[in-house]
N, C-alpha and C positions, 0 to 999 in steps of 0.2 A: 366479364365472363359471359359465355353464352348460356342459354337455357340448359338446365341439367348439369351445370358446373363445368362444361367443356370449355377450355380456354380459347379465346379469340386470337387467331394468328396476327402478330404485328407486321408480318411480311406478306406481300401479295403473291398470287400465283405467278410464276415466272417461267416463260417458255413452256407453258402447260404443266409445270411441276409445282405442286403445293409445298410450302415449307414443312420440314420435319421438326419434331420437338423432343426434348429430353427433360425429364423431371429431375430436379435436384432433391434427392432423397435425404432423409435425416442421417447425419453422420458427421465424423470429425475429419475434415480436410482443410488444410491451411489456406487454400485459395481455389479458384475455379480450375486452374490448370491441373492441379493435383487430382481433382475429382475426374476430369475428363480423361486423364491418363489411366485412371482406374476403370472408368466406365467403358472406354474404347481401347482396352488393353491390346486388341488385335491390330491396332493402327500404329504406325510409326509416330513417335512423340513429336518429331519434327513437323509432321503434317498438321498435328493439332496446334503447334506453335504458329505455323503459317496461317492457319484459319483464324486464329484469335488476333494475330497481328494485322491481318487484312480487314478486320471488322466484319467478317462473314457470319459471326455468331452474335445474336442480340438477345436482350432480355424481354420480358413481357411488354415493356413500353417501347420496344423497337430500338433501344439504345445499344450501340456496339459494346461488346465485352472484351476484356483483355485478360492476359494470363494471370495477372495479380488481382483481378476483380475479386471482391469478397464473396465467400460462399454463402448463399441464401437458401436454406432448405425450404422445400415446398413451393419453389418458384420454377419457372421453365426457361430453357434455352431454346432458341429458334435458329434454324439454319437451313440451307438448301443442300440436300444430300447429293453426293457425287459418287459415281461408280467408275472406277478406273478400268480401262481396257474393255468397255462394253462393246461387244461385237455387233455391228450393224446387221439387222435382220433383212435378208435379201428379198423377202416376199412382200407382196402388196396387201394392204388392208383396204378392202373394197366396200364402198357404201352401196347398199342395194335398195335402201328406202330412207326417206327423210321427210318429216313434216315439222310443224312448229314446236312439237314437244319431244319427238322420238327420232332416233337414228338407229338403223339396223345395218350391221356390217357383216361381211364374211371375214372372220379372223383366220389368218394362216396358222399352220403348225409353227411351233417354236416361238410364239409371241405370247407373253404373259398378259393378262387382262389389266392389271394394275402394277405399279412399281413395287418392288420387293427384292431383297437379296441382291443378286448380281444384275438385276434388270431395272432400268429407270426410264430412259428415253425410248428404248426399244420395246415399249408396251403399247397395247391397243388404246388405252385412254389418253396417253400423252400424244401419240401420233394423231388421234382423231381431233384432239383439242387444237393441234397445230393446223391440221387440214381445214378445219372449219372456223379457225380463229375464234374459238369459244371456250373460255376457261371454266365455264360452269358444267361442261359435259362430264357425266359420271356414269359408270356402268350400273345397270339395273340388276344384273346377275353376273356371274363369272363363269368362265371356262378355264380349265387347266391350261397351262402354257403348251402342253403337248397336244391338246385337242384343237382341231380346226372346226370352222363352221360359224353358224349364226350367233351373234352377240348383240344384245340390245343396250342402248344408252339413252339416258334422258338428257335433254338440252338445257333444262332449267332446274335449279336446285329445288324449287318449291313443288315440282311434279314428280320428283324421283320416288318418293315414298308411295305415291298412288300406284305407280307401275310395279314397284317391288312387292306390293301386297298381292299381286297376281300370282307370284311364286310362293308366297307364304300361305295363301289359301288354296293353292293348286288349281287356280282358274286359268291355267295355261297348259296347252297340250304340246309336248315336245317329242320329237323323234330323233334318233341317232342311227348311224350306220357304223359297222365295224367289220374288219376282216380278222378272222381267227382260225385256228385249226378246225377241221371238220370231224365230228364224232358221229358215226352211223348209229351208235347205240343211244344217242341223246334224243329223246322224243320231244320234238318241237312242233308247234309253239308251246311255250310254258311260261308260267309266272313264277319268278324266283323271289323269295323273301328271306331276309336274315337281319340280325342285329349287327350293325356296323359301328365300330368305335376305334379310336386311335390305338395303335399297337405300341410296343416298346421301341420299334424302329422309327427313325426319322421319317415323317411324312406318310408312312404306310398305315392303311386301315386294316382292321382285323375283324373277323366274325367271332361273335361270342354266343354262348348258349343262353339267350335271353329272348324275350318277346320281340319279334321283328320290328325294326324301325325303318327298313328300306324295302322297296319293291320295284321290280323291273319285269316287263313283258318282253320276251325274247322270241323272235321269229327267224327262221332260216329262209333267206331269199333265193340263194343258189349255192351250189358247191361243185368244185372240180379240183383236181390236182392236190387233194388233201387239205384244201382250204375252204372255208365257208364265208359267205357274205351274209351278215346278220342285220336285222332291223331291231333296234332297242327302243323301248318305250318306257321311260322311267316314270313311276307314279310319285316317288319321293325324290329328293335332291341331296342325298348324303354325299359327303366328300368321297371322291374316287368310286362312287357306287357302281357304275357300269364296269369299270376295270376290275373291281373286286368280285362282282357277281360272275362275270365271264370266267375269271380265274377259278372261282369256286366250282364252276361246272366243268373244269378241266380243259377249257378252251381259252386260255389267256389271249388278249388282243395282241396282234403282231407288233413287235418293236416296243412293247411296254417295258420301261426301265424300272418299274416298281413291283410288278407282279408277273410271275410267281416269285422272282428273286430281285431284291434291291441291288441294282448295278451301280458301279462307280459313276460319279458325275462326269458328264461329257467334257471334252476339251472346249475352251472358248472358241466360238465360231464354227463348231461342228453342227451342220444342219442336215446331216444324212440320217437315214432310217426314221422317218416320221412315224409317230404312233398312228396306227390305222383305225382312228376313231374320228368321226365327223358328226357335228351337230347339224342334222339335215333339215329339220323344219320346226316351225312354231306356229301355233294357232291360238288366238285369244280375242276377246271383245275389248276394244280400247275403252278403259274406264272414263276417259274424258270425252271422246267423240261418240262412243257407243257403236263404233264401226267395227266389223269383224276383220281382223288382220290374219292373213295366211302368208307366211314367208318361207321360201325354199332356198337352201344354199345352192350356189352355182359351182361349188367346189366338188371334186370327186376324190375318192381314195385310190391311190395309184395301184394298189395291189388287188382291187376289187375285180378287175378284168380277168385275173387268174382263176376266179371262182366260176367262170363260165366256159363251157366246152368249146364254144364257137368264137372265142375272143380272137 
């Protein structure tokens, strides 16, 4: 066991993908297969049989498990997760800076930071591990799949926490840009604060009447054709903070599928209508070299040009 009780994977990182694990909870199942059919009820039982028969699932010691393996509560099953019909992301992940500890990339729209749900190989961390042939690469922070722009990664496991502390202590300056409707009666710039927490809807954040835990500075850069080009400077880093704050001001970010209304999930392979939100810049003092870093995204929002009269 690792420090803190976290189990040590008996399988290596493979093709940039770390093994997944499932804990065998306390309960009455006649064998491992019965438990897996219960735990993964959404999967075809034949798929589970195939995985066990091929030796793709192992125990804590790395030994292959079979359908009739005894059920051992409080142990772990390890395996490599697979995502059927994962649509290839057609956009490039571009490296804009690299040193011995740090990698900074421009993440495109429609690319998740880490594996989860319907996305596995078509994620920023897996693609970057393959690009640099380095299985230790991990994100220092995250961007929503829908958001494009600057994303920071550590190249070594032992330095990741040092860089993550910059976000925890707010010793990093970040700016974003977005395109949203223009409101002539909205006095800008302004600082918007609210209490954000999960709502009853899947993945959607909601404002509550409590002491604010989120803060964003909002400035209008230009407007035309009923649209505004905005600069967003988050002081805090709550989930969906920028999207929720712009929506609360009555100017939801264009092509947002969560605010103001949660829309049905896209069809697999639909890369149209990107969210008009971009992580534009970051500035911080490198905690290892003490060098000041200032990075600017090379991406642009396709609808920003509509916010200028002479475009």
